[in-house]
C-alpha positions as CSV (number, residue, x, y, z in Angstrom):
1,M,-25.5,-0.8,-29.4
2,S,-27.9,-0.9,-26.4
3,E,-29.9,1.8,-25.1
4,I,-27.3,2.0,-22.5
5,D,-24.7,2.8,-24.9
6,A,-26.9,5.5,-26.7
7,P,-25.0,8.6,-25.8
8,F,-22.0,7.3,-27.7
9,H,-24.1,5.6,-30.6
10,V,-22.6,7.4,-33.8
11,P,-23.9,5.2,-36.8
12,V,-21.1,6.3,-38.9
13,L,-18.6,4.7,-36.8
14,L,-20.6,1.6,-36.1
15,R,-21.0,0.9,-39.9
16,E,-17.3,1.3,-40.3
17,I,-16.4,-0.9,-37.5
18,A,-19.0,-3.6,-38.9
19,A,-17.3,-3.2,-42.3
20,A,-13.9,-3.7,-41.1
21,A,-14.9,-6.8,-39.0
22,A,-17.1,-8.2,-41.6
23,N,-14.9,-11.4,-42.1
24,A,-13.5,-11.7,-38.8
25,R,-13.9,-15.0,-36.7
26,C,-11.7,-14.2,-33.8
27,V,-12.1,-10.8,-32.1
28,V,-11.0,-8.9,-29.1
29,D,-13.2,-5.9,-27.8
30,A,-10.4,-4.7,-25.5
31,T,-12.6,-2.1,-23.7
32,L,-15.9,-4.3,-23.4
33,G,-18.0,-1.8,-21.5
34,D,-21.7,-3.1,-21.2
35,G,-21.1,-5.2,-24.2
36,G,-22.5,-3.1,-27.3
37,H,-19.9,-3.7,-29.7
38,A,-19.3,-7.5,-28.6
39,A,-22.9,-8.2,-29.3
40,S,-22.8,-7.4,-32.6
41,F,-19.7,-9.5,-33.1
42,L,-21.3,-12.3,-31.9
43,A,-24.3,-11.7,-33.9
44,A,-22.0,-11.8,-36.8
45,G,-20.9,-15.3,-35.7
46,A,-17.3,-14.4,-34.2
47,E,-15.5,-15.7,-31.1
48,V,-15.0,-13.0,-28.8
49,L,-12.4,-12.1,-26.0
50,G,-13.9,-9.3,-23.8
51,I,-11.7,-7.5,-21.9
52,D,-12.5,-4.5,-19.3
53,R,-10.7,-3.3,-16.1
54,D,-14.2,-2.4,-14.4
55,P,-15.6,-5.3,-12.5
56,S,-19.0,-3.8,-12.9
57,A,-18.9,-3.6,-16.5
58,I,-17.7,-7.3,-17.0
59,G,-20.6,-8.4,-14.8
60,R,-23.3,-6.3,-16.9
61,A,-21.8,-7.7,-19.9
62,R,-21.9,-11.3,-18.9
63,A,-25.3,-10.9,-17.6
64,R,-26.2,-9.5,-21.3
65,L,-24.1,-11.7,-23.5
66,G,-23.8,-15.1,-21.6
67,E,-21.2,-17.5,-22.2
68,E,-21.4,-18.7,-25.6
69,R,-18.5,-17.9,-27.8
70,I,-17.2,-15.5,-25.6
71,R,-14.5,-15.0,-22.8
72,Y,-14.2,-12.5,-20.1
73,L,-11.2,-10.9,-18.9
74,E,-11.1,-8.4,-16.0
75,S,-8.0,-6.6,-16.6
76,P,-6.6,-3.3,-17.9
77,Y,-6.0,-4.1,-21.7
78,A,-2.4,-3.0,-21.3
79,A,-1.7,-5.3,-18.3
80,P,0.6,-8.3,-19.1
81,A,-2.3,-10.7,-18.4
82,A,-4.3,-9.3,-21.2
83,L,-1.7,-8.7,-23.7
84,E,-0.5,-12.5,-23.2
85,A,-4.3,-13.5,-23.8
86,V,-4.5,-11.4,-26.9
87,A,-1.1,-12.7,-28.3
88,R,-2.1,-16.5,-27.8
89,L,-5.6,-15.9,-29.6
90,A,-4.1,-14.3,-32.8
91,P,-7.4,-12.6,-33.6
92,D,-8.5,-11.1,-36.8
93,F,-9.9,-8.1,-35.4
94,I,-9.2,-6.0,-32.2
95,L,-11.4,-2.8,-31.2
96,L,-10.3,-0.2,-28.5
97,D,-13.3,2.2,-27.7
98,L,-11.3,4.6,-25.5
99,G,-12.4,7.0,-22.7
100,V,-15.3,6.2,-20.3
101,S,-18.6,4.8,-20.8
102,S,-22.1,6.4,-20.8
103,R,-22.8,4.6,-17.6
104,Q,-19.6,5.6,-16.1
105,L,-20.3,9.1,-16.6
106,D,-24.0,9.1,-15.6
107,E,-23.3,7.1,-12.5
108,T,-22.4,10.0,-10.1
109,S,-20.9,7.6,-7.5
110,R,-18.0,6.8,-10.1
111,G,-16.9,10.4,-9.8
112,F,-16.4,11.1,-13.5
113,T,-18.6,13.8,-13.5
114,F,-18.3,17.5,-12.5
115,R,-22.0,17.3,-11.4
116,P,-22.1,19.0,-8.0
117,G,-21.5,16.6,-4.8
118,A,-19.7,13.7,-6.8
119,P,-16.9,12.0,-5.2
120,L,-13.5,12.8,-6.8
121,D,-13.2,9.0,-7.8
122,M,-12.6,8.6,-11.6
123,R,-11.1,5.0,-11.2
124,M,-12.1,2.6,-14.0
125,G,-10.9,-0.2,-11.9
126,G,-8.5,-0.4,-8.7
127,G,-5.8,2.0,-7.7
128,S,-5.4,5.5,-6.3
129,S,-8.6,7.9,-6.9
130,A,-8.9,11.3,-8.3
131,A,-8.7,12.7,-4.6
132,D,-5.7,10.6,-3.9
133,L,-3.8,12.1,-7.1
134,L,-5.2,15.8,-6.1
135,A,-3.6,15.1,-2.6
136,A,-0.4,13.9,-3.4
137,A,0.9,15.3,-6.9
138,D,3.4,18.2,-6.5
139,E,2.7,21.2,-8.4
140,A,4.9,20.5,-11.2
141,E,2.9,17.2,-11.9
142,L,-0.3,18.8,-11.6
143,G,0.7,21.3,-13.9
144,R,2.0,18.9,-16.7
145,I,-1.0,16.9,-16.2
146,F,-3.4,19.9,-16.9
147,A,-1.0,21.1,-20.0
148,E,-0.7,17.7,-21.6
149,Y,-4.0,15.9,-21.1
150,G,-6.1,19.0,-20.8
151,D,-4.4,21.3,-23.3
152,E,-4.6,24.2,-20.6
153,R,-2.3,27.1,-21.0
154,R,-2.6,28.3,-17.6
155,S,-1.9,24.9,-16.2
156,R,0.7,26.3,-13.6
157,R,-1.6,28.9,-12.3
158,L,-4.3,26.1,-11.7
159,A,-1.7,23.7,-10.2
160,R,-0.6,26.4,-7.3
161,E,-4.3,27.2,-6.7
162,I,-5.1,23.3,-6.0
163,V,-1.8,23.1,-3.8
164,R,-3.1,26.3,-2.1
165,R,-6.3,25.1,-1.3
166,R,-5.5,21.6,-0.3
167,D,-3.3,23.0,2.5
168,R,-6.4,24.2,4.1
169,A,-8.8,21.4,3.4
170,P,-8.8,18.1,1.1
171,F,-10.1,17.8,-2.2
172,V,-13.1,15.3,-1.7
173,T,-16.1,16.3,-4.5
174,S,-16.2,17.6,-7.6
175,D,-17.1,21.0,-6.1
176,D,-13.7,21.2,-4.6
177,L,-11.9,21.0,-8.0
178,V,-14.6,23.2,-9.9
179,N,-14.3,25.9,-7.3
180,A,-10.3,25.6,-7.6
181,I,-10.5,26.0,-11.5
182,R,-12.8,29.0,-11.2
183,G,-10.5,30.4,-8.4
184,A,-7.4,30.1,-11.0
185,L,-8.9,30.5,-14.2
186,G,-12.0,33.1,-13.5
187,P,-15.5,33.1,-12.8
188,S,-16.3,32.8,-16.5
189,T,-14.9,29.0,-17.0
190,G,-17.8,27.0,-17.7
191,P,-18.8,23.2,-18.3
192,G,-16.5,22.9,-21.7
193,D,-13.5,23.8,-19.0
194,F,-14.6,21.6,-16.3
195,A,-15.1,18.6,-18.9
196,R,-11.6,19.2,-20.3
197,L,-9.8,19.5,-16.9
198,F,-11.8,16.6,-15.3
199,Q,-10.8,14.5,-18.2
200,A,-7.2,15.5,-17.9
201,I,-7.2,14.1,-14.1
202,R,-9.1,10.8,-15.1
203,I,-6.6,10.2,-17.9
204,A,-3.7,10.4,-15.2
205,V,-5.6,8.4,-12.7
206,N,-6.0,5.6,-15.3
207,D,-2.7,6.0,-16.7
208,E,-4.5,5.9,-20.0
209,L,-2.0,7.5,-22.5
210,D,0.8,5.2,-21.3
211,G,-1.4,1.9,-21.3
212,L,-2.3,3.1,-24.9
213,A,1.2,3.4,-26.0
214,L,2.2,0.1,-24.6
215,A,-0.9,-2.1,-25.9
216,L,-1.1,-0.7,-29.4
217,P,2.2,-2.5,-30.6
218,A,1.5,-5.6,-28.7
219,F,-1.9,-5.6,-30.5
220,R,-0.6,-5.0,-33.9
221,D,1.8,-7.9,-33.3
222,A,-1.0,-10.0,-32.1
223,L,-2.9,-9.7,-35.2
224,R,-3.2,-12.6,-37.9
225,P,-2.1,-11.4,-41.4
226,R,-4.8,-8.9,-42.9
227,G,-6.1,-8.4,-39.6
228,V,-7.5,-5.2,-38.7
229,L,-6.8,-3.0,-35.3
230,A,-9.4,-0.3,-34.8
231,V,-9.2,2.5,-32.3
232,I,-11.9,5.0,-31.4
233,S,-10.6,7.9,-29.4
234,Y,-12.1,10.9,-27.8
235,H,-9.2,12.9,-26.9
236,S,-6.7,14.8,-28.9
237,G,-3.6,13.2,-27.2
238,E,-5.1,9.7,-27.9
239,D,-5.7,10.8,-31.4
240,R,-2.3,11.8,-32.0
241,L,-0.6,8.9,-30.4
242,V,-2.8,6.6,-32.7
243,K,-2.0,8.7,-35.8
244,H,1.6,8.8,-34.9
245,L,2.0,4.9,-34.8
246,F,0.1,4.0,-37.7
247,R,1.8,6.5,-39.7
248,Q,5.0,4.9,-38.4
249,W,3.7,1.3,-39.0
250,E,3.3,2.2,-42.7
251,G,7.0,2.5,-42.9
252,G,7.1,6.1,-43.0
253,C,9.8,8.2,-41.4
254,V,8.4,9.9,-38.5
255,C,11.6,11.9,-37.3
256,P,11.2,15.6,-36.8
257,P,11.4,17.5,-40.2
258,R,14.7,19.4,-39.3
259,Q,16.4,15.9,-38.4
260,P,19.0,15.6,-41.0
261,I,19.4,11.7,-40.8
262,C,16.4,9.3,-40.0
263,T,16.8,7.6,-36.9
264,C,13.5,6.0,-36.2
265,S,14.2,2.9,-38.7
266,P,10.8,2.4,-40.1
267,I,9.7,-0.9,-40.6
268,R,6.4,-1.7,-42.7
269,Y,3.8,-3.5,-41.0
270,G,0.6,-2.7,-43.1
271,R,-1.4,0.6,-43.6
272,A,-4.1,2.7,-42.3
273,E,-7.7,2.2,-43.9
274,P,-8.7,4.6,-44.6
275,R,-5.9,7.2,-44.6
276,K,-8.0,9.6,-42.6
277,P,-10.1,9.2,-39.5
278,V,-13.9,8.5,-39.8
279,L,-15.8,11.3,-37.8
280,P,-19.3,11.7,-36.8
281,G,-21.3,13.6,-39.4
282,A,-22.7,17.1,-38.5
283,D,-26.1,16.0,-37.7
284,E,-24.7,13.3,-35.3
285,S,-22.3,15.5,-33.6
286,R,-25.3,18.0,-33.1
287,D,-27.7,15.3,-31.9
288,N,-25.0,13.5,-29.9
289,V,-23.0,16.1,-27.8
290,R,-20.9,13.2,-26.0
291,A,-19.7,11.5,-29.1
292,R,-19.0,14.4,-31.3
293,S,-15.1,14.2,-30.5
294,A,-15.0,10.9,-31.8
295,K,-12.5,9.5,-34.3
296,L,-12.1,6.0,-35.5
297,R,-8.7,4.9,-37.1
298,T,-8.1,1.4,-38.4
299,F,-5.0,-0.3,-39.4
300,R,-4.6,-3.6,-41.5
301,R,-1.7,-5.8,-41.1
302,D,0.0,-6.8,-44.4
303,D,-0.1,-10.5,-45.7
304,H,3.4,-11.2,-44.5
305,S,4.2,-8.6,-41.8
């Protein structure tokens, strides 16, 4: 990884990815970013398809990696064009490194941060901004976003506060949302709360969980036999989704425990390797706050699935 990627540099995860992709000759980096992972794949001799919805990331990666043995696609990884490109390629290895990049967080103008004065943008590509969402979503939808994506028990209270405040003035900067959070949840709220609730808005703005649910089965089907799908998640909702699907693809029933008859019709496609997620070590989590929530899960297709 480059110095640009350093805040998310987690050696144990990088070693696992390198091992899983060791024999891959055709790789899809579906969240290209600045090209840290792709650089290692190219160095190992693989052909790479790099996908990213952020045009700035594509430009930086292209300048860094050049054009030899790599193709670039500016697109959300779950968009039809990206899914079709991956299916045509039939790769040995696919990587999804979810969430935002270090650069996106550090560039205040991108609006992913709760630092004072940052615009409420949060878009990884085009579409509506966080300010647009906060202006248009009704109270029920805002409550759902904070509950489902932010694990906020007082989500309805926060949604009401946002609606009340936006009737007086639009939400424009990070300060507007921070003040609403404090107004609804109390003055003792701090950076951990802001990070969690800003993340919830970002996930909604970029439709991240729905996109992940759409892309994962398509990527599984695109893999060659014995190919590997690797996912690094930083959010509990992302990890739950990946864990659930990997378990289902192993042919295990995922119906509710009290349901008398299985209705999920499990089909075996392969297995998770290893069974449990790979996590940063204690020292890495202490030294690298941004990466402490990272979880890596990998799934290997069977020979004939």
